mmCIF file of the N, C-alpha and C atoms, coordinates in Angstrom:
data_MODEL
# 
_entry.id   MODEL 
# 
loop_
_atom_site.group_PDB 
_atom_site.id 
_atom_site.type_symbol 
_atom_site.label_atom_id 
_atom_site.label_alt_id 
_atom_site.label_comp_id 
_atom_site.label_asym_id 
_atom_site.label_entity_id 
_atom_site.label_seq_id 
_atom_site.pdbx_PDB_ins_code 
_atom_site.Cartn_x 
_atom_site.Cartn_y 
_atom_site.Cartn_z 
_atom_site.occupancy 
_atom_site.B_iso_or_equiv 
_atom_site.pdbx_formal_charge 
_atom_site.auth_seq_id 
_atom_site.auth_comp_id 
_atom_site.auth_asym_id 
_atom_site.auth_atom_id 
_atom_site.pdbx_PDB_model_num 
ATOM 1   N N  . MET A 1 1  ? -74.554 -56.568 52.524 1.00 0.00 ? 1  MET A N  1 
ATOM 2   C CA . MET A 1 1  ? -73.435 -55.910 51.894 1.00 0.00 ? 1  MET A CA 1 
ATOM 3   C C  . MET A 1 1  ? -72.363 -56.925 51.538 1.00 0.00 ? 1  MET A C  1 
ATOM 4   N N  . GLU A 1 2  ? -71.622 -56.590 50.509 1.00 0.00 ? 2  GLU A N  1 
ATOM 5   C CA . GLU A 1 2  ? -70.528 -57.435 50.064 1.00 0.00 ? 2  GLU A CA 1 
ATOM 6   C C  . GLU A 1 2  ? -69.273 -56.587 49.896 1.00 0.00 ? 2  GLU A C  1 
ATOM 7   N N  . LEU A 1 3  ? -68.152 -57.241 49.840 1.00 0.00 ? 3  LEU A N  1 
ATOM 8   C CA . LEU A 1 3  ? -66.866 -56.579 49.668 1.00 0.00 ? 3  LEU A CA 1 
ATOM 9   C C  . LEU A 1 3  ? -66.499 -56.566 48.188 1.00 0.00 ? 3  LEU A C  1 
ATOM 10  N N  . PHE A 1 4  ? -66.139 -55.386 47.676 1.00 0.00 ? 4  PHE A N  1 
ATOM 11  C CA . PHE A 1 4  ? -65.794 -55.246 46.262 1.00 0.00 ? 4  PHE A CA 1 
ATOM 12  C C  . PHE A 1 4  ? -64.462 -54.521 46.118 1.00 0.00 ? 4  PHE A C  1 
ATOM 13  N N  . GLU A 1 5  ? -63.660 -54.989 45.168 1.00 0.00 ? 5  GLU A N  1 
ATOM 14  C CA . GLU A 1 5  ? -62.440 -54.275 44.823 1.00 0.00 ? 5  GLU A CA 1 
ATOM 15  C C  . GLU A 1 5  ? -62.823 -53.124 43.908 1.00 0.00 ? 5  GLU A C  1 
ATOM 16  N N  . VAL A 1 6  ? -62.255 -51.956 44.150 1.00 0.00 ? 6  VAL A N  1 
ATOM 17  C CA . VAL A 1 6  ? -62.519 -50.773 43.326 1.00 0.00 ? 6  VAL A CA 1 
ATOM 18  C C  . VAL A 1 6  ? -61.204 -50.255 42.770 1.00 0.00 ? 6  VAL A C  1 
ATOM 19  N N  . ASP A 1 7  ? -61.290 -49.410 41.783 1.00 0.00 ? 7  ASP A N  1 
ATOM 20  C CA . ASP A 1 7  ? -60.125 -48.773 41.171 1.00 0.00 ? 7  ASP A CA 1 
ATOM 21  C C  . ASP A 1 7  ? -59.140 -49.811 40.623 1.00 0.00 ? 7  ASP A C  1 
ATOM 22  N N  . LYS A 1 8  ? -59.667 -50.823 39.953 1.00 0.00 ? 8  LYS A N  1 
ATOM 23  C CA . LYS A 1 8  ? -58.836 -51.918 39.444 1.00 0.00 ? 8  LYS A CA 1 
ATOM 24  C C  . LYS A 1 8  ? -57.866 -51.473 38.356 1.00 0.00 ? 8  LYS A C  1 
ATOM 25  N N  . ASP A 1 9  ? -58.213 -50.451 37.597 1.00 0.00 ? 9  ASP A N  1 
ATOM 26  C CA . ASP A 1 9  ? -57.403 -50.055 36.450 1.00 0.00 ? 9  ASP A CA 1 
ATOM 27  C C  . ASP A 1 9  ? -56.269 -49.088 36.786 1.00 0.00 ? 9  ASP A C  1 
ATOM 28  N N  . SER A 1 10 ? -56.355 -48.440 37.917 1.00 0.00 ? 10 SER A N  1 
ATOM 29  C CA . SER A 1 10 ? -55.341 -47.456 38.289 1.00 0.00 ? 10 SER A CA 1 
ATOM 30  C C  . SER A 1 10 ? -54.069 -48.131 38.790 1.00 0.00 ? 10 SER A C  1 
ATOM 31  N N  . GLU A 1 11 ? -52.938 -47.624 38.373 1.00 0.00 ? 11 GLU A N  1 
ATOM 32  C CA . GLU A 1 11 ? -51.665 -48.175 38.838 1.00 0.00 ? 11 GLU A CA 1 
ATOM 33  C C  . GLU A 1 11 ? -51.303 -47.640 40.213 1.00 0.00 ? 11 GLU A C  1 
ATOM 34  N N  . SER A 1 12 ? -51.737 -46.433 40.540 1.00 0.00 ? 12 SER A N  1 
ATOM 35  C CA . SER A 1 12 ? -51.407 -45.812 41.816 1.00 0.00 ? 12 SER A CA 1 
ATOM 36  C C  . SER A 1 12 ? -52.655 -45.760 42.690 1.00 0.00 ? 12 SER A C  1 
ATOM 37  N N  . LYS A 1 13 ? -52.677 -46.573 43.716 1.00 0.00 ? 13 LYS A N  1 
ATOM 38  C CA . LYS A 1 13 ? -53.813 -46.614 44.638 1.00 0.00 ? 13 LYS A CA 1 
ATOM 39  C C  . LYS A 1 13 ? -53.324 -46.221 46.020 1.00 0.00 ? 13 LYS A C  1 
ATOM 40  N N  . LYS A 1 14 ? -54.171 -45.518 46.767 1.00 0.00 ? 14 LYS A N  1 
ATOM 41  C CA . LYS A 1 14 ? -53.809 -45.095 48.106 1.00 0.00 ? 14 LYS A CA 1 
ATOM 42  C C  . LYS A 1 14 ? -54.950 -45.448 49.052 1.00 0.00 ? 14 LYS A C  1 
ATOM 43  N N  . CYS A 1 15 ? -54.622 -46.081 50.168 1.00 0.00 ? 15 CYS A N  1 
ATOM 44  C CA . CYS A 1 15 ? -55.635 -46.480 51.138 1.00 0.00 ? 15 CYS A CA 1 
ATOM 45  C C  . CYS A 1 15 ? -56.163 -45.252 51.868 1.00 0.00 ? 15 CYS A C  1 
ATOM 46  N N  . GLY A 1 16 ? -57.476 -45.197 52.025 1.00 0.00 ? 16 GLY A N  1 
ATOM 47  C CA . GLY A 1 16 ? -58.110 -44.100 52.747 1.00 0.00 ? 16 GLY A CA 1 
ATOM 48  C C  . GLY A 1 16 ? -57.977 -44.221 54.254 1.00 0.00 ? 16 GLY A C  1 
ATOM 49  N N  . GLY A 1 17 ? -57.445 -45.348 54.735 1.00 0.00 ? 17 GLY A N  1 
ATOM 50  C CA . GLY A 1 17 ? -57.258 -45.521 56.170 1.00 0.00 ? 17 GLY A CA 1 
ATOM 51  C C  . GLY A 1 17 ? -55.838 -45.203 56.601 1.00 0.00 ? 17 GLY A C  1 
ATOM 52  N N  . CYS A 1 18 ? -54.881 -45.920 56.058 1.00 0.00 ? 18 CYS A N  1 
ATOM 53  C CA . CYS A 1 18 ? -53.474 -45.786 56.468 1.00 0.00 ? 18 CYS A CA 1 
ATOM 54  C C  . CYS A 1 18 ? -52.674 -44.861 55.556 1.00 0.00 ? 18 CYS A C  1 
ATOM 55  N N  . ASN A 1 19 ? -53.258 -44.478 54.419 1.00 0.00 ? 19 ASN A N  1 
ATOM 56  C CA . ASN A 1 19 ? -52.622 -43.609 53.419 1.00 0.00 ? 19 ASN A CA 1 
ATOM 57  C C  . ASN A 1 19 ? -51.410 -44.231 52.734 1.00 0.00 ? 19 ASN A C  1 
ATOM 58  N N  . TRP A 1 20 ? -51.247 -45.527 52.834 1.00 0.00 ? 20 TRP A N  1 
ATOM 59  C CA . TRP A 1 20 ? -50.148 -46.203 52.140 1.00 0.00 ? 20 TRP A CA 1 
ATOM 60  C C  . TRP A 1 20 ? -50.540 -46.418 50.686 1.00 0.00 ? 20 TRP A C  1 
ATOM 61  N N  . HIS A 1 21 ? -49.555 -46.465 49.815 1.00 0.00 ? 21 HIS A N  1 
ATOM 62  C CA . HIS A 1 21 ? -49.784 -46.849 48.424 1.00 0.00 ? 21 HIS A CA 1 
ATOM 63  C C  . HIS A 1 21 ? -49.872 -48.374 48.402 1.00 0.00 ? 21 HIS A C  1 
ATOM 64  N N  . VAL A 1 22 ? -50.948 -48.900 47.813 1.00 0.00 ? 22 VAL A N  1 
ATOM 65  C CA . VAL A 1 22 ? -51.229 -50.333 47.860 1.00 0.00 ? 22 VAL A CA 1 
ATOM 66  C C  . VAL A 1 22 ? -51.605 -50.857 46.479 1.00 0.00 ? 22 VAL A C  1 
ATOM 67  N N  . ASP A 1 23 ? -51.679 -52.178 46.358 1.00 0.00 ? 23 ASP A N  1 
ATOM 68  C CA . ASP A 1 23 ? -52.042 -52.805 45.083 1.00 0.00 ? 23 ASP A CA 1 
ATOM 69  C C  . ASP A 1 23 ? -53.548 -52.924 44.889 1.00 0.00 ? 23 ASP A C  1 
ATOM 70  N N  . HIS A 1 24 ? -54.308 -53.032 45.989 1.00 0.00 ? 24 HIS A N  1 
ATOM 71  C CA . HIS A 1 24 ? -55.759 -53.233 45.910 1.00 0.00 ? 24 HIS A CA 1 
ATOM 72  C C  . HIS A 1 24 ? -56.457 -52.397 46.978 1.00 0.00 ? 24 HIS A C  1 
ATOM 73  N N  . VAL A 1 25 ? -57.612 -51.827 46.611 1.00 0.00 ? 25 VAL A N  1 
ATOM 74  C CA . VAL A 1 25 ? -58.457 -51.128 47.579 1.00 0.00 ? 25 VAL A CA 1 
ATOM 75  C C  . VAL A 1 25 ? -59.879 -51.664 47.455 1.00 0.00 ? 25 VAL A C  1 
ATOM 76  N N  . TYR A 1 26 ? -60.601 -51.650 48.574 1.00 0.00 ? 26 TYR A N  1 
ATOM 77  C CA . TYR A 1 26 ? -61.919 -52.286 48.665 1.00 0.00 ? 26 TYR A CA 1 
ATOM 78  C C  . TYR A 1 26 ? -62.934 -51.358 49.307 1.00 0.00 ? 26 TYR A C  1 
ATOM 79  N N  . LEU A 1 27 ? -64.204 -51.604 48.996 1.00 0.00 ? 27 LEU A N  1 
ATOM 80  C CA . LEU A 1 27 ? -65.326 -50.931 49.639 1.00 0.00 ? 27 LEU A CA 1 
ATOM 81  C C  . LEU A 1 27 ? -66.442 -51.942 49.867 1.00 0.00 ? 27 LEU A C  1 
ATOM 82  N N  . LEU A 1 28 ? -67.260 -51.691 50.877 1.00 0.00 ? 28 LEU A N  1 
ATOM 83  C CA . LEU A 1 28 ? -68.461 -52.492 51.123 1.00 0.00 ? 28 LEU A CA 1 
ATOM 84  C C  . LEU A 1 28 ? -69.627 -51.835 50.404 1.00 0.00 ? 28 LEU A C  1 
ATOM 85  N N  . ALA A 1 29 ? -70.415 -52.621 49.702 1.00 0.00 ? 29 ALA A N  1 
ATOM 86  C CA . ALA A 1 29 ? -71.566 -52.099 48.965 1.00 0.00 ? 29 ALA A CA 1 
ATOM 87  C C  . ALA A 1 29 ? -72.516 -53.244 48.650 1.00 0.00 ? 29 ALA A C  1 
ATOM 88  N N  . GLU A 1 30 ? -73.660 -52.904 48.070 1.00 0.00 ? 30 GLU A N  1 
ATOM 89  C CA . GLU A 1 30 ? -74.642 -53.911 47.669 1.00 0.00 ? 30 GLU A CA 1 
ATOM 90  C C  . GLU A 1 30 ? -74.250 -54.591 46.363 1.00 0.00 ? 30 GLU A C  1 
ATOM 91  N N  . ASN A 1 31 ? -73.523 -53.856 45.482 1.00 0.00 ? 31 ASN A N  1 
ATOM 92  C CA . ASN A 1 31 ? -73.087 -54.425 44.203 1.00 0.00 ? 31 ASN A CA 1 
ATOM 93  C C  . ASN A 1 31 ? -71.876 -53.652 43.699 1.00 0.00 ? 31 ASN A C  1 
ATOM 94  N N  . GLN A 1 32 ? -71.239 -54.145 42.646 1.00 0.00 ? 32 GLN A N  1 
ATOM 95  C CA . GLN A 1 32 ? -70.028 -53.519 42.109 1.00 0.00 ? 32 GLN A CA 1 
ATOM 96  C C  . GLN A 1 32 ? -70.291 -52.098 41.642 1.00 0.00 ? 32 GLN A C  1 
ATOM 97  N N  . GLU A 1 33 ? -71.430 -51.879 41.005 1.00 0.00 ? 33 GLU A N  1 
ATOM 98  C CA . GLU A 1 33 ? -71.768 -50.542 40.503 1.00 0.00 ? 33 GLU A CA 1 
ATOM 99  C C  . GLU A 1 33 ? -71.840 -49.534 41.654 1.00 0.00 ? 33 GLU A C  1 
ATOM 100 N N  . GLN A 1 34 ? -72.476 -49.925 42.746 1.00 0.00 ? 34 GLN A N  1 
ATOM 101 C CA . GLN A 1 34 ? -72.590 -49.045 43.914 1.00 0.00 ? 34 GLN A CA 1 
ATOM 102 C C  . GLN A 1 34 ? -71.212 -48.779 44.528 1.00 0.00 ? 34 GLN A C  1 
ATOM 103 N N  . ALA A 1 35 ? -70.366 -49.800 44.577 1.00 0.00 ? 35 ALA A N  1 
ATOM 104 C CA . ALA A 1 35 ? -69.012 -49.636 45.117 1.00 0.00 ? 35 ALA A CA 1 
ATOM 105 C C  . ALA A 1 35 ? -68.206 -48.669 44.255 1.00 0.00 ? 35 ALA A C  1 
ATOM 106 N N  . ASP A 1 36 ? -68.290 -48.820 42.941 1.00 0.00 ? 36 ASP A N  1 
ATOM 107 C CA . ASP A 1 36 ? -67.566 -47.932 42.029 1.00 0.00 ? 36 ASP A CA 1 
ATOM 108 C C  . ASP A 1 36 ? -68.057 -46.490 42.162 1.00 0.00 ? 36 ASP A C  1 
ATOM 109 N N  . MET A 1 37 ? -69.361 -46.309 42.322 1.00 0.00 ? 37 MET A N  1 
ATOM 110 C CA . MET A 1 37 ? -69.929 -44.970 42.472 1.00 0.00 ? 37 MET A CA 1 
ATOM 111 C C  . MET A 1 37 ? -69.469 -44.340 43.795 1.00 0.00 ? 37 MET A C  1 
ATOM 112 N N  . ALA A 1 38 ? -69.493 -45.113 44.870 1.00 0.00 ? 38 ALA A N  1 
ATOM 113 C CA . ALA A 1 38 ? -69.046 -44.607 46.171 1.00 0.00 ? 38 ALA A CA 1 
ATOM 114 C C  . ALA A 1 38 ? -67.569 -44.233 46.115 1.00 0.00 ? 38 ALA A C  1 
ATOM 115 N N  . PHE A 1 39 ? -66.779 -45.019 45.399 1.00 0.00 ? 39 PHE A N  1 
ATOM 116 C CA . PHE A 1 39 ? -65.357 -44.727 45.257 1.00 0.00 ? 39 PHE A CA 1 
ATOM 117 C C  . PHE A 1 39 ? -65.158 -43.394 44.545 1.00 0.00 ? 39 PHE A C  1 
ATOM 118 N N  . LYS A 1 40 ? -65.863 -43.195 43.447 1.00 0.00 ? 40 LYS A N  1 
ATOM 119 C CA . LYS A 1 40 ? -65.734 -41.934 42.702 1.00 0.00 ? 40 LYS A CA 1 
ATOM 120 C C  . LYS A 1 40 ? -66.181 -40.752 43.552 1.00 0.00 ? 40 LYS A C  1 
ATOM 121 N N  . GLU A 1 41 ? -67.283 -40.910 44.285 1.00 0.00 ? 41 GLU A N  1 
ATOM 122 C CA . GLU A 1 41 ? -67.802 -39.836 45.130 1.00 0.00 ? 41 GLU A CA 1 
ATOM 123 C C  . GLU A 1 41 ? -66.853 -39.501 46.279 1.00 0.00 ? 41 GLU A C  1 
ATOM 124 N N  . SER A 1 42 ? -66.062 -40.466 46.722 1.00 0.00 ? 42 SER A N  1 
ATOM 125 C CA . SER A 1 42 ? -65.146 -40.214 47.832 1.00 0.00 ? 42 SER A CA 1 
ATOM 126 C C  . SER A 1 42 ? -64.044 -39.231 47.458 1.00 0.00 ? 42 SER A C  1 
ATOM 127 N N  . GLY A 1 43 ? -63.839 -38.990 46.180 1.00 0.00 ? 43 GLY A N  1 
ATOM 128 C CA . GLY A 1 43 ? -62.796 -38.077 45.747 1.00 0.00 ? 43 GLY A CA 1 
ATOM 129 C C  . GLY A 1 43 ? -63.290 -36.738 45.256 1.00 0.00 ? 43 GLY A C  1 
ATOM 130 N N  . GLU A 1 44 ? -64.567 -36.439 45.469 1.00 0.00 ? 44 GLU A N  1 
ATOM 131 C CA . GLU A 1 44 ? -65.117 -35.199 44.932 1.00 0.00 ? 44 GLU A CA 1 
ATOM 132 C C  . GLU A 1 44 ? -64.494 -33.951 45.549 1.00 0.00 ? 44 GLU A C  1 
ATOM 133 N N  . GLU A 1 45 ? -64.135 -33.994 46.836 1.00 0.00 ? 45 GLU A N  1 
ATOM 134 C CA . GLU A 1 45 ? -63.578 -32.809 47.483 1.00 0.00 ? 45 GLU A CA 1 
ATOM 135 C C  . GLU A 1 45 ? -62.128 -32.549 47.095 1.00 0.00 ? 45 GLU A C  1 
ATOM 136 N N  . ASP A 1 46 ? -61.318 -33.596 47.084 1.00 0.00 ? 46 ASP A N  1 
ATOM 137 C CA . ASP A 1 46 ? -59.884 -33.397 46.850 1.00 0.00 ? 46 ASP A CA 1 
ATOM 138 C C  . ASP A 1 46 ? -59.374 -34.085 45.587 1.00 0.00 ? 46 ASP A C  1 
ATOM 139 N N  . ASP A 1 47 ? -60.279 -34.596 44.777 1.00 0.00 ? 47 ASP A N  1 
ATOM 140 C CA . ASP A 1 47 ? -59.927 -35.280 43.532 1.00 0.00 ? 47 ASP A CA 1 
ATOM 141 C C  . ASP A 1 47 ? -58.962 -36.444 43.776 1.00 0.00 ? 47 ASP A C  1 
ATOM 142 N N  . ASP A 1 48 ? -59.118 -37.117 44.926 1.00 0.00 ? 48 ASP A N  1 
ATOM 143 C CA . ASP A 1 48 ? -58.252 -38.231 45.290 1.00 0.00 ? 48 ASP A CA 1 
ATOM 144 C C  . ASP A 1 48 ? -59.108 -39.328 45.940 1.00 0.00 ? 48 ASP A C  1 
ATOM 145 N N  . PRO A 1 49 ? -59.907 -40.057 45.124 1.00 0.00 ? 49 PRO A N  1 
ATOM 146 C CA . PRO A 1 49 ? -60.794 -41.074 45.705 1.00 0.00 ? 49 PRO A CA 1 
ATOM 147 C C  . PRO A 1 49 ? -60.018 -42.203 46.371 1.00 0.00 ? 49 PRO A C  1 
ATOM 148 N N  . ARG A 1 50 ? -60.606 -42.779 47.411 1.00 0.00 ? 50 ARG A N  1 
ATOM 149 C CA . ARG A 1 50 ? -59.920 -43.828 48.162 1.00 0.00 ? 50 ARG A CA 1 
ATOM 150 C C  . ARG A 1 50 ? -60.879 -44.908 48.623 1.00 0.00 ? 50 ARG A C  1 
ATOM 151 N N  . GLY A 1 51 ? -60.361 -46.142 48.635 1.00 0.00 ? 51 GLY A N  1 
ATOM 152 C CA . GLY A 1 51 ? -61.003 -47.268 49.294 1.00 0.00 ? 51 GLY A CA 1 
ATOM 153 C C  . GLY A 1 51 ? -60.103 -47.658 50.455 1.00 0.00 ? 51 GLY A C  1 
ATOM 154 N N  . LEU A 1 52 ? -60.276 -48.847 50.977 1.00 0.00 ? 52 LEU A N  1 
ATOM 155 C CA . LEU A 1 52 ? -59.431 -49.326 52.074 1.00 0.00 ? 52 LEU A CA 1 
ATOM 156 C C  . LEU A 1 52 ? -58.593 -50.506 51.610 1.00 0.00 ? 52 LEU A C  1 
ATOM 157 N N  . CYS A 1 53 ? -57.344 -50.564 52.086 1.00 0.00 ? 53 CYS A N  1 
ATOM 158 C CA . CYS A 1 53 ? -56.509 -51.719 51.810 1.00 0.00 ? 53 CYS A CA 1 
ATOM 159 C C  . CYS A 1 53 ? -57.044 -52.910 52.605 1.00 0.00 ? 53 CYS A C  1 
ATOM 160 N N  . GLY A 1 54 ? -56.534 -54.080 52.337 1.00 0.00 ? 54 GLY A N  1 
ATOM 161 C CA . GLY A 1 54 ? -56.998 -55.282 53.026 1.00 0.00 ? 54 GLY A CA 1 
ATOM 162 C C  . GLY A 1 54 ? -56.834 -55.201 54.533 1.00 0.00 ? 54 GLY A C  1 
ATOM 163 N N  . ASP A 1 55 ? -55.695 -54.691 54.991 1.00 0.00 ? 55 ASP A N  1 
ATOM 164 C CA . ASP A 1 55 ? -55.459 -54.573 56.432 1.00 0.00 ? 55 ASP A CA 1 
ATOM 165 C C  . ASP A 1 55 ? -56.456 -53.621 57.084 1.00 0.00 ? 55 ASP A C  1 
ATOM 166 N N  . CYS A 1 56 ? -56.643 -52.450 56.488 1.00 0.00 ? 56 CYS A N  1 
ATOM 167 C CA . CYS A 1 56 ? -57.575 -51.468 57.066 1.00 0.00 ? 56 CYS A CA 1 
ATOM 168 C C  . CYS A 1 56 ? -59.018 -51.954 56.992 1.00 0.00 ? 56 CYS A C  1 
ATOM 169 N N  . MET A 1 57 ? -59.373 -52.656 55.916 1.00 0.00 ? 57 MET A N  1 
ATOM 170 C CA . MET A 1 57 ? -60.728 -53.193 55.805 1.00 0.00 ? 57 MET A CA 1 
ATOM 171 C C  . MET A 1 57 ? -60.972 -54.219 56.910 1.00 0.00 ? 57 MET A C  1 
ATOM 172 N N  . ALA A 1 58 ? -60.015 -55.130 57.125 1.00 0.00 ? 58 ALA A N  1 
ATOM 173 C CA . ALA A 1 58 ? -60.159 -56.138 58.176 1.00 0.00 ? 58 ALA A CA 1 
ATOM 174 C C  . ALA A 1 58 ? -60.262 -55.481 59.550 1.00 0.00 ? 58 ALA A C  1 
ATOM 175 N N  . LYS A 1 59 ? -59.444 -54.479 59.797 1.00 0.00 ? 59 LYS A N  1 
ATOM 176 C CA . LYS A 1 59 ? -59.481 -53.766 61.078 1.00 0.00 ? 59 LYS A CA 1 
ATOM 177 C C  . LYS A 1 59 ? -60.835 -53.093 61.282 1.00 0.00 ? 59 LYS A C  1 
ATOM 178 N N  . MET A 1 60 ? -61.360 -52.449 60.238 1.00 0.00 ? 60 MET A N  1 
ATOM 179 C CA . MET A 1 60 ? -62.664 -51.786 60.334 1.00 0.00 ? 60 MET A CA 1 
ATOM 180 C C  . MET A 1 60 ? -63.769 -52.802 60.597 1.00 0.00 ? 60 MET A C  1 
ATOM 181 N N  . LEU A 1 61 ? -63.729 -53.940 59.910 1.00 0.00 ? 61 LEU A N  1 
ATOM 182 C CA . LEU A 1 61 ? -64.749 -54.972 60.110 1.00 0.00 ? 61 LEU A CA 1 
ATOM 183 C C  . LEU A 1 61 ? -64.733 -55.481 61.548 1.00 0.00 ? 61 LEU A C  1 
ATOM 184 N N  . MET A 1 62 ? -63.541 -55.643 62.104 1.00 0.00 ? 62 MET A N  1 
ATOM 185 C CA . MET A 1 62 ? -63.432 -56.109 63.485 1.00 0.00 ? 62 MET A CA 1 
ATOM 186 C C  . MET A 1 62 ? -63.879 -55.035 64.474 1.00 0.00 ? 62 MET A C  1 
ATOM 187 N N  . GLU A 1 63 ? -63.420 -53.805 64.287 1.00 0.00 ? 63 GLU A N  1 
ATOM 188 C CA . GLU A 1 63 ? -63.758 -52.724 65.214 1.00 0.00 ? 63 GLU A CA 1 
ATOM 189 C C  . GLU A 1 63 ? -65.252 -52.427 65.218 1.00 0.00 ? 63 GLU A C  1 
ATOM 190 N N  . GLU A 1 64 ? -65.868 -52.501 64.053 1.00 0.00 ? 64 GLU A N  1 
ATOM 191 C CA . GLU A 1 64 ? -67.306 -52.219 63.942 1.00 0.00 ? 64 GLU A CA 1 
ATOM 192 C C  . GLU A 1 64 ? -68.165 -53.454 64.211 1.00 0.00 ? 64 GLU A C  1 
ATOM 193 N N  . LYS A 1 65 ? -67.500 -54.580 64.495 1.00 0.00 ? 65 LYS A N  1 
ATOM 194 C CA . LYS A 1 65 ? -68.162 -55.846 64.835 1.00 0.00 ? 65 LYS A CA 1 
ATOM 195 C C  . LYS A 1 65 ? -69.112 -56.338 63.738 1.00 0.00 ? 65 LYS A C  1 
ATOM 196 N N  . TYR A 1 66 ? -68.627 -56.253 62.488 1.00 0.00 ? 66 TYR A N  1 
ATOM 197 C CA . TYR A 1 66 ? -69.403 -56.791 61.374 1.00 0.00 ? 66 TYR A CA 1 
ATOM 198 C C  . TYR A 1 66 ? -69.465 -58.312 61.487 1.00 0.00 ? 66 TYR A C  1 
ATOM 199 N N  . ASP A 1 67 ? -70.576 -58.885 61.088 1.00 0.00 ? 67 ASP A N  1 
ATOM 200 C CA . ASP A 1 67 ? -70.735 -60.332 61.007 1.00 0.00 ? 67 ASP A CA 1 
ATOM 201 C C  . ASP A 1 67 ? -70.409 -60.728 59.574 1.00 0.00 ? 67 ASP A C  1 
ATOM 202 N N  . VAL A 1 68 ? -69.305 -61.432 59.393 1.00 0.00 ? 68 VAL A N  1 
ATOM 203 C CA . VAL A 1 68 ? -68.842 -61.793 58.053 1.00 0.00 ? 68 VAL A CA 1 
ATOM 204 C C  . VAL A 1 68 ? -69.188 -63.247 57.786 1.00 0.00 ? 68 VAL A C  1 
ATOM 205 N N  . THR A 1 69 ? -69.894 -63.494 56.686 1.00 0.00 ? 69 THR A N  1 
ATOM 206 C CA . THR A 1 69 ? -70.229 -64.859 56.294 1.00 0.00 ? 69 THR A CA 1 
ATOM 207 C C  . THR A 1 69 ? -69.813 -65.069 54.842 1.00 0.00 ? 69 THR A C  1 
ATOM 208 N N  . ALA A 1 70 ? -69.397 -66.281 54.539 1.00 0.00 ? 70 ALA A N  1 
ATOM 209 C CA . ALA A 1 70 ? -68.999 -66.611 53.175 1.00 0.00 ? 70 ALA A CA 1 
ATOM 210 C C  . ALA A 1 70 ? -70.172 -67.244 52.449 1.00 0.00 ? 70 ALA A C  1 
ATOM 211 N N  . LYS A 1 71 ? -70.294 -66.918 51.178 1.00 0.00 ? 71 LYS A N  1 
ATOM 212 C CA . LYS A 1 71 ? -71.307 -67.554 50.350 1.00 0.00 ? 71 LYS A CA 1 
ATOM 213 C C  . LYS A 1 71 ? -70.700 -67.796 48.979 1.00 0.00 ? 71 LYS A C  1 
ATOM 214 N N  . PRO A 1 72 ? -71.134 -68.842 48.308 1.00 0.00 ? 72 PRO A N  1 
ATOM 215 C CA . PRO A 1 72 ? -70.566 -69.120 46.976 1.00 0.00 ? 72 PRO A CA 1 
ATOM 216 C C  . PRO A 1 72 ? -70.942 -68.021 45.997 1.00 0.00 ? 72 PRO A C  1 
ATOM 217 N N  . LYS A 1 73 ? -70.073 -67.800 45.022 1.00 0.00 ? 73 LYS A N  1 
ATOM 218 C CA . LYS A 1 73 ? -70.367 -66.838 43.965 1.00 0.00 ? 73 LYS A CA 1 
ATOM 219 C C  . LYS A 1 73 ? -71.544 -67.343 43.155 1.00 0.00 ? 73 LYS A C  1 
ATOM 220 N N  . ALA A 1 74 ? -72.200 -66.463 42.428 1.00 0.00 ? 74 ALA A N  1 
ATOM 221 C CA . ALA A 1 74 ? -73.400 -66.819 41.657 1.00 0.00 ? 74 ALA A CA 1 
ATOM 222 C C  . ALA A 1 74 ? -73.140 -67.979 40.712 1.00 0.00 ? 74 ALA A C  1 
ATOM 223 N N  . ALA A 1 75 ? -72.012 -67.977 40.032 1.00 0.00 ? 75 ALA A N  1 
ATOM 224 C CA . ALA A 1 75 ? -71.704 -69.070 39.083 1.00 0.00 ? 75 ALA A CA 1 
ATOM 225 C C  . ALA A 1 75 ? -71.580 -70.405 39.808 1.00 0.00 ? 75 ALA A C  1 
ATOM 226 N N  . GLU A 1 76 ? -70.998 -70.403 41.001 1.00 0.00 ? 76 GLU A N  1 
ATOM 227 C CA . GLU A 1 76 ? -70.850 -71.619 41.768 1.00 0.00 ? 76 GLU A CA 1 
ATOM 228 C C  . GLU A 1 76 ? -72.197 -72.116 42.274 1.00 0.00 ? 76 GLU A C  1 
ATOM 229 N N  . ARG A 1 77 ? -73.091 -71.199 42.664 1.00 0.00 ? 77 ARG A N  1 
ATOM 230 C CA . ARG A 1 77 ? -74.434 -71.592 43.123 1.00 0.00 ? 77 ARG A CA 1 
ATOM 231 C C  . ARG A 1 77 ? -75.214 -72.250 41.995 1.00 0.00 ? 77 ARG A C  1 
ATOM 232 N N  . THR A 1 78 ? -75.108 -71.691 40.781 1.00 0.00 ? 78 THR A N  1 
ATOM 233 C CA . THR A 1 78 ? -75.816 -72.225 39.628 1.00 0.00 ? 78 THR A CA 1 
ATOM 234 C C  . THR A 1 78 ? -75.285 -73.611 39.258 1.00 0.00 ? 78 THR A C  1 
ATOM 235 N N  . ALA A 1 79 ? -73.973 -73.792 39.323 1.00 0.00 ? 79 ALA A N  1 
ATOM 236 C CA . ALA A 1 79 ? -73.371 -75.058 38.926 1.00 0.00 ? 79 ALA A CA 1 
ATOM 237 C C  . ALA A 1 79 ? -73.728 -76.187 39.891 1.00 0.00 ? 79 ALA A C  1 
ATOM 238 N N  . THR A 1 80 ? -73.956 -75.876 41.153 1.00 0.00 ? 80 THR A N  1 
ATOM 239 C CA . THR A 1 80 ? -74.264 -76.912 42.135 1.00 0.00 ? 80 THR A CA 1 
ATOM 240 C C  . THR A 1 80 ? -75.757 -77.109 42.325 1.00 0.00 ? 80 THR A C  1 
ATOM 241 N N  . ALA A 1 81 ? -76.561 -76.235 41.779 1.00 0.00 ? 81 ALA A N  1 
ATOM 242 C CA . ALA A 1 81 ? -78.025 -76.335 41.984 1.00 0.00 ? 81 ALA A CA 1 
ATOM 243 C C  . ALA A 1 81 ? -78.653 -77.407 41.127 1.00 0.00 ? 81 ALA A C  1 
# 
């Protein structure tokens, strides 16, 4: 899984964890398309889709004991190969 920013075009974003209005929200998914779909589906009941702000995402990763590893982006891998 990777971390993706969702709802990039909306001016008003609300975190699904702390309910604060934030500049960026994120979801974990296999790819951007899956993250965008999960974001849209999260709002089906109340028409208010939500991701997590950076603070809530970090807290969730720590609480759930995710193993986080960094890897170069695809363009960087190609340029160094």
